[in-house]
DORO-533722 format. One line per 8 residues: number of its first residue (from 1); for each residue x, y, z of N, C-alpha, C. Coordinates in Angstrom, 2 decimals, always signed. Layout:
DORO-533722
NUM	X:Y:Z:X:Y:Z:X:Y:Z ~ ...
//
This chain:
DORO-533722
1	+4.10:+111.19:+80.75:+5.44:+110.86:+80.26:+6.51:+111.75:+80.89 ~ +6.23:+113.06:+80.93:+7.20:+113.99:+81.53:+7.44:+113.63:+82.99 ~ +6.36:+113.37:+83.73:+6.52:+113.06:+85.15:+7.30:+111.78:+85.38 ~ +7.15:+110.78:+84.50:+7.93:+109.55:+84.63:+9.42:+109.85:+84.47 ~ +9.76:+110.62:+83.45:+11.14:+110.99:+83.20:+11.69:+111.79:+84.36 ~ +10.92:+112.76:+84.84:+11.36:+113.61:+85.94:+11.50:+112.80:+87.22 ~ +10.58:+111.89:+87.48:+10.67:+111.03:+88.67:+11.96:+110.22:+88.64 ~ +12.28:+109.64:+87.48:+13.52:+108.87:+87.33:+14.74:+109.76:+87.56
9	+14.69:+110.97:+87.02:+15.82:+111.89:+87.18:+16.01:+112.30:+88.64 ~ +14.93:+112.55:+89.34:+15.04:+112.94:+90.75:+15.75:+111.83:+91.53 ~ +15.30:+110.59:+91.35:+15.93:+109.48:+92.05:+17.38:+109.31:+91.61 ~ +17.62:+109.37:+90.32:+18.97:+109.18:+89.78:+19.93:+110.24:+90.31 ~ +19.53:+111.50:+90.28:+20.43:+112.57:+90.71:+20.65:+112.55:+92.22 ~ +19.62:+112.15:+92.98:+19.83:+112.02:+94.42:+20.82:+110.88:+94.69 ~ +20.65:+109.76:+94.02:+21.59:+108.64:+94.16:+23.00:+109.06:+93.73 ~ +23.09:+109.81:+92.64:+24.38:+110.27:+92.16:+25.04:+111.18:+93.21
17	+24.28:+112.10:+93.78:+24.82:+112.98:+94.82:+25.33:+112.18:+96.01 ~ +24.60:+111.14:+96.39:+25.02:+110.29:+97.51:+26.24:+109.45:+97.18 ~ +26.54:+109.27:+95.89:+27.69:+108.46:+95.50:+29.01:+109.24:+95.54 ~ +28.93:+110.56:+95.64:+30.14:+111.38:+95.68:+30.79:+111.26:+97.06 ~ +32.12:+111.22:+97.11:+32.80:+111.01:+98.39:+32.40:+112.03:+99.46 ~ +31.97:+111.52:+100.61:+31.63:+112.33:+101.79:+30.41:+113.22:+101.60 ~ +29.67:+113.04:+100.52:+28.49:+113.86:+100.24:+27.23:+113.14:+100.69 ~ +26.20:+113.93:+100.96:+24.88:+113.39:+101.30:+23.85:+114.19:+100.51
25	+22.91:+113.50:+99.93:+21.76:+114.15:+99.29:+20.53:+113.59:+99.98 ~ +19.84:+114.45:+100.72:+18.74:+113.98:+101.55:+17.61:+115.01:+101.55 ~ +16.41:+114.53:+101.90:+15.27:+115.42:+102.00:+15.43:+116.26:+103.26 ~ +15.46:+117.56:+103.06:+15.59:+118.49:+104.17:+14.19:+119.00:+104.49 ~ +13.67:+118.54:+105.61:+12.28:+118.79:+105.97:+11.97:+120.27:+106.14 ~ +12.90:+121.03:+106.73:+12.62:+122.45:+106.97:+12.54:+123.25:+105.68 ~ +13.20:+122.81:+104.63:+13.14:+123.50:+103.34:+12.23:+122.79:+102.34 ~ +11.82:+121.56:+102.65:+10.97:+120.74:+101.76:+11.67:+120.54:+100.40
33	+12.94:+120.18:+100.46:+13.77:+120.05:+99.25:+14.80:+118.94:+99.48 ~ +15.30:+118.36:+98.40:+16.43:+117.44:+98.51:+17.69:+118.30:+98.49 ~ +18.45:+118.19:+99.55:+19.60:+119.05:+99.82:+20.88:+118.26:+99.59 ~ +21.77:+118.78:+98.77:+23.06:+118.16:+98.51:+24.08:+118.80:+99.45 ~ +24.65:+117.99:+100.33:+25.46:+118.49:+101.43:+26.87:+117.90:+101.39 ~ +27.85:+118.74:+101.61:+29.24:+118.30:+101.76:+29.80:+119.02:+102.98 ~ +29.96:+118.29:+104.05:+30.49:+118.84:+105.29:+29.75:+120.10:+105.74 ~ +28.43:+120.05:+105.64:+27.61:+121.18:+106.08:+27.46:+122.29:+105.07
41	+28.03:+122.13:+103.90:+27.93:+123.15:+102.84:+27.06:+122.62:+101.71 ~ +26.21:+123.48:+101.19:+25.29:+123.09:+100.12:+25.99:+123.12:+98.76 ~ +25.78:+122.04:+97.97:+26.25:+122.09:+96.59:+25.14:+121.80:+95.59 ~ +23.91:+121.69:+96.08:+22.79:+121.53:+95.17:+21.47:+121.45:+95.90 ~ +20.41:+121.77:+95.16:+19.04:+121.65:+95.63:+18.24:+120.96:+94.53 ~ +17.38:+120.03:+94.91:+16.63:+119.24:+93.94:+15.17:+119.14:+94.37 ~ +14.28:+119.39:+93.41:+12.85:+119.22:+93.70:+12.59:+117.80:+94.17 ~ +11.79:+117.61:+95.23:+11.55:+116.26:+95.73:+10.44:+115.51:+95.00
49	+9.59:+116.22:+94.27:+8.49:+115.57:+93.56:+8.49:+115.97:+92.10 ~ +7.96:+115.09:+91.28:+7.97:+115.30:+89.83:+6.81:+116.18:+89.39 ~ +7.15:+117.17:+88.58:+6.15:+118.01:+87.92:+6.84:+118.70:+86.75 ~ +6.08:+119.43:+85.99:+6.64:+120.18:+84.86:+7.64:+121.24:+85.35 ~ +7.50:+121.67:+86.59:+8.35:+122.74:+87.13:+9.49:+122.23:+88.02 ~ +9.70:+120.91:+88.09:+10.78:+120.36:+88.91:+12.13:+120.83:+88.40 ~ +13.04:+121.12:+89.37:+14.34:+121.71:+89.02:+15.46:+121.12:+89.86 ~ +16.68:+121.37:+89.40:+17.87:+121.16:+90.21:+18.68:+122.45:+90.11
57	+19.19:+122.91:+91.24:+19.98:+124.13:+91.30:+21.39:+123.76:+91.72 ~ +22.38:+124.20:+90.93:+23.77:+123.80:+91.15:+24.71:+125.00:+91.06 ~ +25.80:+124.90:+91.81:+26.83:+125.94:+91.81:+27.68:+125.80:+90.54 ~ +28.16:+126.94:+90.04:+29.03:+126.93:+88.87:+29.93:+128.15:+88.86 ~ +30.83:+128.17:+87.91:+31.69:+129.35:+87.72:+30.85:+130.46:+87.09 ~ +30.99:+131.69:+87.59:+30.15:+132.79:+87.07:+30.17:+132.91:+85.54 ~ +31.34:+132.81:+84.92:+31.41:+132.97:+83.46:+30.72:+131.80:+82.75 ~ +30.95:+130.60:+83.25:+30.32:+129.40:+82.66:+28.81:+129.46:+82.84
65	+28.36:+129.95:+84.00:+26.93:+130.03:+84.26:+26.23:+130.88:+83.21 ~ +26.81:+132.04:+82.90:+26.21:+132.93:+81.91:+26.19:+132.25:+80.55 ~ +27.29:+131.61:+80.18:+27.37:+130.93:+78.88:+26.32:+129.82:+78.77 ~ +26.16:+129.03:+79.83:+25.17:+127.95:+79.81:+23.76:+128.50:+79.65 ~ +23.47:+129.61:+80.32:+22.14:+130.23:+80.21:+21.88:+130.73:+78.80 ~ +22.93:+131.17:+78.12:+22.78:+131.65:+76.74:+22.59:+130.50:+75.76 ~ +23.20:+129.36:+76.05:+23.13:+128.20:+75.16:+21.82:+127.42:+75.34 ~ +21.41:+127.22:+76.60:+20.27:+126.35:+76.90:+19.11:+127.16:+77.49
73	+17.95:+127.04:+76.88:+16.78:+127.75:+77.40:+16.28:+127.13:+78.70 ~ +16.65:+125.88:+78.98:+16.21:+125.20:+80.20:+17.15:+125.44:+81.39 ~ +18.14:+126.30:+81.21:+19.02:+126.71:+82.31:+18.78:+128.19:+82.56 ~ +18.49:+128.53:+83.80:+18.25:+129.91:+84.20:+19.09:+130.24:+85.42 ~ +19.10:+131.51:+85.79:+19.82:+131.94:+86.99:+19.26:+131.21:+88.20 ~ +20.12:+130.95:+89.17:+19.76:+130.17:+90.35:+18.48:+130.63:+91.03 ~ +17.58:+129.69:+91.21:+16.30:+129.96:+91.87:+16.55:+129.96:+93.37 ~ +16.18:+131.02:+94.05:+16.42:+131.18:+95.49:+17.89:+131.04:+95.83
81	+18.76:+131.47:+94.93:+20.20:+131.36:+95.17:+20.89:+132.56:+94.52 ~ +22.15:+132.75:+94.84:+22.94:+133.82:+94.25:+23.00:+133.60:+92.74 ~ +22.44:+134.53:+91.99:+22.29:+134.37:+90.53:+23.64:+134.31:+89.81 ~ +24.66:+134.84:+90.42:+25.99:+134.83:+89.80:+26.63:+133.44:+89.89 ~ +26.44:+132.77:+91.03:+27.15:+131.52:+91.29:+26.32:+130.25:+91.11 ~ +25.01:+130.40:+90.90:+24.13:+129.22:+90.83:+23.26:+129.25:+89.58 ~ +23.06:+128.08:+88.99:+22.15:+127.90:+87.87:+21.06:+126.91:+88.25 ~ +19.90:+127.10:+87.66:+18.78:+126.18:+87.84:+18.47:+125.52:+86.51
89	+18.33:+124.20:+86.56:+18.06:+123.41:+85.35:+16.70:+122.74:+85.50 ~ +15.86:+122.86:+84.48:+14.57:+122.17:+84.49:+14.82:+120.68:+84.31 ~ +14.24:+119.87:+85.17:+14.43:+118.42:+85.07:+13.70:+117.82:+83.87 ~ +12.73:+118.55:+83.34:+12.00:+118.05:+82.17:+12.75:+118.35:+80.87 ~ +13.93:+118.91:+80.96:+14.69:+119.30:+79.77:+15.03:+118.12:+78.86 ~ +14.96:+118.37:+77.58:+15.47:+117.40:+76.62:+16.76:+117.95:+76.00 ~ +17.12:+119.18:+76.39:+18.35:+119.81:+75.89:+19.60:+119.21:+76.52 ~ +19.45:+118.70:+77.76:+20.60:+118.19:+78.50:+20.38:+116.74:+78.89
97	+21.40:+115.91:+78.70:+21.32:+114.50:+79.07:+21.60:+114.35:+80.57 ~ +21.28:+113.19:+81.09:+21.59:+112.91:+82.49:+23.10:+113.05:+82.73 ~ +23.90:+112.60:+81.78:+25.35:+112.66:+81.93:+25.84:+114.11:+82.00 ~ +25.24:+115.00:+81.21:+25.63:+116.41:+81.26:+25.26:+117.02:+82.61 ~ +24.10:+116.67:+83.13:+23.69:+117.18:+84.44:+24.56:+116.57:+85.53 ~ +24.94:+115.30:+85.40:+25.87:+114.68:+86.36:+27.19:+115.45:+86.39 ~ +27.69:+115.86:+85.23:+28.93:+116.64:+85.18:+28.76:+117.97:+85.93 ~ +27.59:+118.58:+85.80:+27.32:+119.83:+86.52:+27.25:+119.59:+88.03
105	+26.66:+118.46:+88.44:+26.61:+118.11:+89.86:+28.03:+117.92:+90.39 ~ +28.83:+117.18:+89.64:+30.22:+116.93:+90.04:+31.00:+118.23:+90.13 ~ +30.80:+119.12:+89.17:+31.50:+120.41:+89.19:+31.08:+121.23:+90.40 ~ +29.80:+121.25:+90.71:+29.30:+121.97:+91.88:+29.93:+121.40:+93.15 ~ +29.96:+120.08:+93.24:+30.59:+119.40:+94.38:+32.05:+119.82:+94.52 ~ +32.79:+119.81:+93.40:+34.22:+120.16:+93.44:+34.43:+121.61:+93.87 ~ +33.58:+122.52:+93.39:+33.71:+123.93:+93.80:+33.55:+124.07:+95.31 ~ +32.59:+123.36:+95.87:+32.38:+123.42:+97.33:+33.53:+122.72:+98.05
113	+33.95:+121.57:+97.55:+35.06:+120.83:+98.17:+36.31:+121.69:+98.27 ~ +36.64:+122.38:+97.17:+37.85:+123.20:+97.13:+37.82:+124.37:+98.12 ~ +36.63:+124.77:+98.54:+36.51:+125.87:+99.50:+36.36:+125.40:+100.94 ~ +36.38:+124.09:+101.16:+36.34:+123.58:+102.54:+37.66:+123.88:+103.22 ~ +37.65:+124.06:+104.52:+38.92:+124.27:+105.23:+39.88:+123.12:+104.99 ~ +41.16:+123.43:+104.98:+42.19:+122.44:+104.71:+42.10:+121.25:+105.67 ~ +41.83:+121.51:+106.95:+41.76:+120.40:+107.91:+40.62:+119.44:+107.57 ~ +39.54:+119.93:+106.99:+38.42:+119.06:+106.60:+38.84:+118.21:+105.41
121	+39.47:+118.85:+104.42:+39.92:+118.10:+103.24:+40.96:+117.04:+103.62 ~ +41.85:+117.39:+104.57:+42.85:+116.42:+105.03:+42.19:+115.26:+105.76 ~ +41.17:+115.55:+106.57:+40.45:+114.49:+107.27:+39.75:+113.58:+106.28 ~ +39.17:+114.14:+105.22:+38.55:+113.34:+104.18:+39.59:+112.44:+103.51 ~ +40.74:+113.02:+103.17:+41.78:+112.26:+102.49:+42.29:+111.12:+103.38 ~ +42.40:+111.38:+104.68:+42.89:+110.36:+105.61:+41.90:+109.20:+105.76 ~ +40.61:+109.51:+105.59:+39.60:+108.45:+105.75:+39.33:+107.67:+104.47 ~ +39.86:+108.14:+103.35:+39.64:+107.46:+102.07:+40.50:+106.23:+101.92
//
């Protein structure tokens, strides 16, 4: 049952990442992970296969990250990432809905977008 839920979440979150403007969520062979990319910058990492330990790692505001970790036992400091700026969420969580995780993906995307060079953001705006 857990693996079915996690399998659905992996596909759903990868599709969601690909639906964000100018973003790509793809399997990165050298890291063996689903990589969320915006103009060459990472905004998320997602386990490619379902298991009890499958995770998604997303960027967040340092203060919010600490608060989320205190509220939810299924959110921990970023795995293989800067612990201040990244959180890791267990995909098997029942504490967080898909919609709540989608909001975290969107927030991570926006944080990366806002730090892109102005010429990149202008090029994106011109192509929209």
